[in-house]
Biopython code that builds the backbone (N, CA, C, O; Angstrom):
import numpy as np
from Bio.PDB.StructureBuilder import StructureBuilder

atoms = [
    (1, "UNK", "N", (14.426, 10.185, -41.816)),
    (1, "UNK", "CA", (15.227, 11.177, -40.901)),
    (1, "UNK", "C", (16.497, 10.338, -40.394)),
    (1, "UNK", "O", (16.359, 9.127, -40.228)),
    (2, "UNK", "N", (17.629, 10.905, -40.165)),
    (2, "UNK", "CA", (18.911, 10.170, -39.802)),
    (2, "UNK", "C", (19.339, 11.030, -38.662)),
    (2, "UNK", "O", (19.183, 12.248, -38.753)),
    (3, "UNK", "N", (19.876, 10.488, -37.576)),
    (3, "UNK", "CA", (20.479, 11.057, -36.589)),
    (3, "UNK", "C", (21.980, 11.374, -36.817)),
    (3, "UNK", "O", (22.833, 10.541, -37.126)),
    (4, "UNK", "N", (22.136, 12.420, -36.661)),
    (4, "UNK", "CA", (23.535, 12.908, -36.865)),
    (4, "UNK", "C", (24.501, 13.483, -35.828)),
    (4, "UNK", "O", (25.665, 13.836, -36.022)),
    (5, "UNK", "N", (23.803, 13.511, -34.697)),
    (5, "UNK", "CA", (24.367, 13.819, -33.344)),
    (5, "UNK", "C", (23.492, 13.219, -32.222)),
    (5, "UNK", "O", (22.324, 12.865, -32.382)),
    (6, "UNK", "N", (24.154, 13.149, -31.127)),
    (6, "UNK", "CA", (23.613, 12.626, -29.778)),
    (6, "UNK", "C", (24.161, 13.350, -28.776)),
    (6, "UNK", "O", (25.387, 13.389, -28.680)),
    (7, "UNK", "N", (23.407, 13.983, -27.940)),
    (7, "UNK", "CA", (23.733, 14.471, -26.587)),
    (7, "UNK", "C", (22.867, 14.809, -25.578)),
    (7, "UNK", "O", (21.680, 14.841, -25.902)),
    (8, "UNK", "N", (23.115, 15.041, -24.563)),
    (8, "UNK", "CA", (22.186, 15.259, -23.387)),
    (8, "UNK", "C", (22.174, 16.801, -23.065)),
    (8, "UNK", "O", (21.384, 17.286, -22.256)),
    (9, "UNK", "N", (23.124, 17.544, -23.771)),
    (9, "UNK", "CA", (23.371, 18.801, -23.645)),
    (9, "UNK", "C", (22.522, 19.744, -24.486)),
    (9, "UNK", "O", (22.868, 20.035, -25.631)),
    (10, "UNK", "N", (21.461, 20.203, -23.953)),
    (10, "UNK", "CA", (20.405, 21.273, -24.791)),
    (10, "UNK", "C", (21.102, 22.310, -25.607)),
    (10, "UNK", "O", (20.698, 22.636, -26.723)),
    (11, "UNK", "N", (22.341, 22.914, -24.932)),
    (11, "UNK", "CA", (22.730, 24.022, -25.447)),
    (11, "UNK", "C", (23.817, 23.696, -26.650)),
    (11, "UNK", "O", (24.047, 24.552, -27.504)),
    (12, "UNK", "N", (24.453, 22.445, -26.666)),
    (12, "UNK", "CA", (25.110, 21.938, -27.577)),
    (12, "UNK", "C", (24.410, 21.513, -28.868)),
    (12, "UNK", "O", (24.849, 21.676, -30.007)),
    (13, "UNK", "N", (23.193, 20.914, -28.498)),
    (13, "UNK", "CA", (22.299, 20.548, -29.686)),
    (13, "UNK", "C", (21.675, 21.788, -30.407)),
    (13, "UNK", "O", (21.476, 21.771, -31.622)),
    (14, "UNK", "N", (21.329, 23.027, -29.504)),
    (14, "UNK", "CA", (21.003, 24.145, -30.091)),
    (14, "UNK", "C", (22.011, 24.701, -30.968)),
    (14, "UNK", "O", (21.689, 25.213, -32.040)),
    (15, "UNK", "N", (23.319, 24.626, -30.544)),
    (15, "UNK", "CA", (24.475, 25.156, -31.427)),
    (15, "UNK", "C", (24.613, 24.509, -32.764)),
    (15, "UNK", "O", (24.782, 25.105, -33.828)),
    (16, "UNK", "N", (24.516, 23.134, -32.576)),
    (16, "UNK", "CA", (24.496, 22.324, -33.730)),
    (16, "UNK", "C", (23.456, 22.390, -34.843)),
    (16, "UNK", "O", (23.696, 22.249, -36.042)),
    (17, "UNK", "N", (22.145, 22.646, -34.228)),
    (17, "UNK", "CA", (21.144, 22.857, -35.176)),
    (17, "UNK", "C", (21.256, 24.177, -35.748)),
    (17, "UNK", "O", (20.703, 24.290, -36.842)),
    (18, "UNK", "N", (21.878, 25.292, -35.254)),
    (18, "UNK", "CA", (22.046, 26.553, -35.727)),
    (18, "UNK", "C", (23.126, 26.413, -36.791)),
    (18, "UNK", "O", (23.034, 27.089, -37.816)),
    (19, "UNK", "N", (24.061, 25.644, -36.623)),
    (19, "UNK", "CA", (25.130, 25.420, -37.744)),
    (19, "UNK", "C", (24.338, 24.744, -38.768)),
    (19, "UNK", "O", (24.493, 25.273, -39.869)),
    (20, "UNK", "N", (23.638, 23.871, -38.767)),
    (20, "UNK", "CA", (22.959, 23.309, -39.710)),
    (20, "UNK", "C", (21.867, 24.163, -40.494)),
    (20, "UNK", "O", (21.588, 24.033, -41.686)),
    (21, "UNK", "N", (21.341, 25.005, -39.651)),
    (21, "UNK", "CA", (20.220, 25.995, -40.207)),
    (21, "UNK", "C", (20.924, 27.088, -41.060)),
    (21, "UNK", "O", (20.344, 27.662, -41.982)),
    (22, "UNK", "N", (22.260, 27.352, -40.683)),
    (22, "UNK", "CA", (23.116, 28.362, -41.304)),
    (22, "UNK", "C", (23.206, 27.836, -42.803)),
    (22, "UNK", "O", (23.033, 28.574, -43.773)),
    (23, "UNK", "N", (23.500, 26.455, -42.885)),
    (23, "UNK", "CA", (23.792, 25.965, -44.205)),
    (23, "UNK", "C", (22.537, 25.516, -44.863)),
    (23, "UNK", "O", (22.664, 24.812, -45.865)),
    (24, "UNK", "N", (21.295, 25.832, -44.429)),
    (24, "UNK", "CA", (20.135, 25.689, -45.135)),
    (24, "UNK", "C", (19.639, 24.228, -44.858)),
    (24, "UNK", "O", (18.854, 23.770, -45.688)),
    (25, "UNK", "N", (19.964, 23.509, -43.895)),
    (25, "UNK", "CA", (19.587, 22.348, -43.534)),
    (25, "UNK", "C", (18.689, 22.243, -42.289)),
    (25, "UNK", "O", (19.107, 22.756, -41.251)),
    (26, "UNK", "N", (17.518, 21.638, -42.296)),
    (26, "UNK", "CA", (16.503, 21.640, -41.326)),
    (26, "UNK", "C", (16.687, 20.645, -40.584)),
    (26, "UNK", "O", (16.761, 19.528, -41.095)),
    (27, "UNK", "N", (16.812, 20.835, -39.110)),
    (27, "UNK", "CA", (16.759, 19.696, -38.307)),
    (27, "UNK", "C", (15.821, 19.437, -37.321)),
    (27, "UNK", "O", (14.947, 20.297, -37.218)),
    (28, "UNK", "N", (15.749, 18.341, -36.448)),
    (28, "UNK", "CA", (14.678, 18.076, -35.551)),
    (28, "UNK", "C", (15.503, 17.246, -34.266)),
    (28, "UNK", "O", (16.300, 16.316, -34.393)),
    (29, "UNK", "N", (15.075, 17.850, -33.100)),
    (29, "UNK", "CA", (15.590, 16.985, -31.973)),
    (29, "UNK", "C", (14.584, 16.049, -31.432)),
    (29, "UNK", "O", (13.523, 16.400, -30.914)),
    (30, "UNK", "N", (15.026, 14.729, -31.602)),
    (30, "UNK", "CA", (14.309, 13.623, -31.279)),
    (30, "UNK", "C", (14.519, 13.351, -29.783)),
    (30, "UNK", "O", (15.494, 13.833, -29.206)),
    (31, "UNK", "N", (13.634, 12.597, -29.159)),
    (31, "UNK", "CA", (13.839, 11.959, -27.963)),
    (31, "UNK", "C", (13.809, 13.286, -26.733)),
    (31, "UNK", "O", (14.288, 13.166, -25.606)),
    (32, "UNK", "N", (13.222, 14.368, -27.192)),
    (32, "UNK", "CA", (13.141, 15.484, -26.043)),
    (32, "UNK", "C", (12.338, 15.270, -25.037)),
    (32, "UNK", "O", (12.625, 15.646, -23.901)),
    (33, "UNK", "N", (11.289, 14.671, -25.315)),
    (33, "UNK", "CA", (10.288, 14.446, -24.169)),
    (33, "UNK", "C", (10.565, 13.182, -23.433)),
    (33, "UNK", "O", (10.109, 13.042, -22.298)),
    (34, "UNK", "N", (11.320, 12.199, -24.028)),
    (34, "UNK", "CA", (11.596, 11.305, -23.148)),
    (34, "UNK", "C", (12.647, 11.457, -22.167)),
    (34, "UNK", "O", (12.661, 10.859, -21.091)),
    (35, "UNK", "N", (13.684, 12.416, -22.635)),
    (35, "UNK", "CA", (14.559, 12.974, -21.854)),
    (35, "UNK", "C", (14.008, 13.627, -20.639)),
    (35, "UNK", "O", (14.415, 13.355, -19.510)),
    (36, "UNK", "N", (13.119, 14.450, -20.879)),
    (36, "UNK", "CA", (12.567, 15.220, -19.807)),
    (36, "UNK", "C", (11.733, 14.230, -18.753)),
    (36, "UNK", "O", (11.615, 14.520, -17.562)),
    (37, "UNK", "N", (11.223, 13.137, -19.291)),
    (37, "UNK", "CA", (10.335, 12.355, -18.327)),
    (37, "UNK", "C", (11.178, 11.564, -17.627)),
    (37, "UNK", "O", (10.713, 11.005, -16.633)),
    (38, "UNK", "N", (12.502, 11.356, -17.964)),
    (38, "UNK", "CA", (13.480, 10.544, -16.976)),
    (38, "UNK", "C", (14.196, 11.443, -16.161)),
    (38, "UNK", "O", (15.274, 11.123, -15.662)),
    (39, "UNK", "N", (13.525, 12.855, -15.944)),
    (39, "UNK", "CA", (14.151, 13.565, -14.948)),
    (39, "UNK", "C", (15.582, 14.269, -15.465)),
    (39, "UNK", "O", (16.415, 14.661, -14.648)),
    (40, "UNK", "N", (15.762, 14.380, -16.832)),
    (40, "UNK", "CA", (16.887, 14.801, -17.268)),
    (40, "UNK", "C", (18.066, 14.307, -16.434)),
    (40, "UNK", "O", (18.860, 15.071, -15.884)),
    (41, "UNK", "N", (18.130, 12.881, -16.376)),
    (41, "UNK", "CA", (19.443, 12.487, -15.614)),
    (41, "UNK", "C", (20.403, 11.970, -16.520)),
    (41, "UNK", "O", (21.508, 11.627, -16.101)),
    (42, "UNK", "N", (20.060, 11.865, -17.873)),
    (42, "UNK", "CA", (20.881, 11.560, -18.986)),
    (42, "UNK", "C", (20.815, 10.175, -19.331)),
    (42, "UNK", "O", (21.758, 9.620, -19.895)),
    (43, "UNK", "N", (19.684, 9.540, -19.007)),
    (43, "UNK", "CA", (19.583, 8.127, -19.411)),
    (43, "UNK", "C", (19.026, 7.936, -20.711)),
    (43, "UNK", "O", (19.053, 6.811, -21.212)),
    (44, "UNK", "N", (18.468, 9.017, -21.382)),
    (44, "UNK", "CA", (17.973, 9.054, -22.743)),
    (44, "UNK", "C", (18.538, 10.116, -23.490)),
    (44, "UNK", "O", (17.852, 11.138, -23.506)),
    (45, "UNK", "N", (19.701, 10.148, -24.170)),
    (45, "UNK", "CA", (20.130, 11.134, -24.961)),
    (45, "UNK", "C", (19.246, 11.558, -25.955)),
    (45, "UNK", "O", (18.479, 10.780, -26.523)),
    (46, "UNK", "N", (19.318, 12.831, -26.208)),
    (46, "UNK", "CA", (18.705, 13.499, -27.402)),
    (46, "UNK", "C", (19.320, 13.321, -28.694)),
    (46, "UNK", "O", (20.550, 13.356, -28.751)),
    (47, "UNK", "N", (18.667, 13.143, -29.698)),
    (47, "UNK", "CA", (19.294, 12.930, -31.117)),
    (47, "UNK", "C", (18.928, 14.112, -31.926)),
    (47, "UNK", "O", (17.745, 14.448, -31.869)),
    (48, "UNK", "N", (19.720, 14.798, -32.661)),
    (48, "UNK", "CA", (19.501, 15.692, -33.678)),
    (48, "UNK", "C", (19.541, 14.854, -34.982)),
    (48, "UNK", "O", (20.457, 14.131, -35.374)),
    (49, "UNK", "N", (18.352, 15.109, -35.563)),
    (49, "UNK", "CA", (18.164, 14.437, -36.809)),
    (49, "UNK", "C", (17.938, 15.149, -38.082)),
    (49, "UNK", "O", (17.356, 16.225, -37.946)),
    (50, "UNK", "N", (18.273, 14.794, -39.347)),
    (50, "UNK", "CA", (18.113, 15.578, -40.754)),
    (50, "UNK", "C", (17.402, 14.809, -41.647)),
    (50, "UNK", "O", (17.306, 13.612, -41.378)),
    (51, "UNK", "N", (16.882, 15.224, -42.648)),
    (51, "UNK", "CA", (16.373, 14.464, -43.785)),
    (51, "UNK", "C", (17.342, 13.496, -44.431)),
    (51, "UNK", "O", (18.510, 13.868, -44.542)),
    (52, "UNK", "N", (16.991, 12.283, -44.876)),
    (52, "UNK", "CA", (17.984, 11.343, -45.340)),
    (52, "UNK", "C", (18.842, 12.090, -46.372)),
    (52, "UNK", "O", (20.066, 11.960, -46.376)),
    (53, "UNK", "N", (18.213, 12.848, -47.218)),
    (53, "UNK", "CA", (18.876, 13.578, -48.154)),
    (53, "UNK", "C", (20.079, 14.378, -47.914)),
    (53, "UNK", "O", (21.080, 14.469, -48.624)),
    (54, "UNK", "N", (19.797, 14.978, -46.724)),
    (54, "UNK", "CA", (20.781, 15.979, -46.008)),
    (54, "UNK", "C", (21.974, 15.371, -45.141)),
    (54, "UNK", "O", (22.902, 15.996, -44.626)),
    (55, "UNK", "N", (21.739, 14.070, -45.105)),
    (55, "UNK", "CA", (22.653, 13.455, -43.965)),
    (55, "UNK", "C", (24.034, 13.630, -44.171)),
    (55, "UNK", "O", (24.695, 14.009, -43.204)),
    (56, "UNK", "N", (24.752, 13.370, -45.544)),
    (56, "UNK", "CA", (26.053, 13.547, -45.804)),
    (56, "UNK", "C", (26.540, 15.050, -45.767)),
    (56, "UNK", "O", (27.627, 15.342, -45.269)),
    (57, "UNK", "N", (25.780, 15.892, -46.255)),
    (57, "UNK", "CA", (26.093, 17.246, -45.997)),
    (57, "UNK", "C", (26.010, 17.734, -44.519)),
    (57, "UNK", "O", (26.688, 18.695, -44.155)),
    (58, "UNK", "N", (25.312, 17.178, -43.806)),
    (58, "UNK", "CA", (25.120, 17.634, -42.510)),
    (58, "UNK", "C", (26.145, 17.194, -41.680)),
    (58, "UNK", "O", (26.601, 18.016, -40.885)),
    (59, "UNK", "N", (26.658, 15.930, -41.701)),
    (59, "UNK", "CA", (27.757, 15.327, -41.273)),
    (59, "UNK", "C", (29.069, 16.088, -41.568)),
    (59, "UNK", "O", (29.855, 16.371, -40.663)),
    (60, "UNK", "N", (29.280, 16.407, -42.844)),
    (60, "UNK", "CA", (30.442, 17.225, -43.327)),
    (60, "UNK", "C", (30.604, 18.584, -42.637)),
    (60, "UNK", "O", (31.691, 19.025, -42.263)),
    (61, "UNK", "N", (29.345, 19.251, -42.492)),
    (61, "UNK", "CA", (29.373, 20.659, -41.815)),
    (61, "UNK", "C", (29.530, 20.313, -40.459)),
    (61, "UNK", "O", (30.255, 21.092, -39.840)),
    (62, "UNK", "N", (29.089, 19.423, -39.849)),
    (62, "UNK", "CA", (29.478, 19.318, -38.212)),
    (62, "UNK", "C", (30.859, 18.804, -38.135)),
    (62, "UNK", "O", (31.530, 19.297, -37.228)),
    (63, "UNK", "N", (31.459, 17.889, -38.912)),
    (63, "UNK", "CA", (33.015, 17.585, -38.889)),
    (63, "UNK", "C", (33.636, 18.715, -39.079)),
    (63, "UNK", "O", (34.549, 18.986, -38.300)),
    (64, "UNK", "N", (33.328, 19.577, -40.067)),
    (64, "UNK", "CA", (34.302, 20.639, -40.514)),
    (64, "UNK", "C", (34.211, 21.854, -39.143)),
    (64, "UNK", "O", (35.104, 22.683, -38.970)),
    (65, "UNK", "N", (33.147, 21.773, -38.380)),
    (65, "UNK", "CA", (33.160, 22.535, -37.418)),
    (65, "UNK", "C", (33.806, 21.948, -36.163)),
    (65, "UNK", "O", (33.895, 22.667, -35.168)),
    (66, "UNK", "N", (34.224, 20.803, -36.139)),
    (66, "UNK", "CA", (34.927, 20.191, -35.083)),
    (66, "UNK", "C", (33.860, 19.542, -34.201)),
    (66, "UNK", "O", (34.188, 19.334, -33.033)),
    (67, "UNK", "N", (32.798, 19.241, -34.538)),
    (67, "UNK", "CA", (31.807, 18.691, -33.982)),
    (67, "UNK", "C", (31.081, 17.297, -34.137)),
    (67, "UNK", "O", (29.987, 16.941, -33.699)),
    (68, "UNK", "N", (32.110, 16.544, -34.968)),
    (68, "UNK", "CA", (31.757, 15.060, -35.332)),
    (68, "UNK", "C", (32.240, 14.227, -34.304)),
    (68, "UNK", "O", (32.079, 13.009, -34.370)),
]
sb = StructureBuilder()
sb.init_structure("model")
sb.init_model(0)
sb.init_chain("A")
sb.init_seg("    ")
for serial, (resi, resn, name, xyz) in enumerate(atoms, 1):
    if name == "N":
        sb.init_residue(resn, " ", resi, " ")
    sb.init_atom(name, np.array(xyz, "f"), 0.0, 1.0, " ", f" {name:<3s}", serial, name[0])
structure = sb.get_structure()
């Protein structure tokens, strides 16, 4: 898995995951629990990750949406 975005904003991560899902790319939010355990103060940003084979296409989709 490769991280294609990093954020502390759960709404933004949900939006990015929806963009990728619309293109048929499955994504996973990593570090969700670590972020919650730190009290959501932003010390541990969450990462949106995709399969290695989908990385280039996912980055292109996010870039085209102005989210890169």
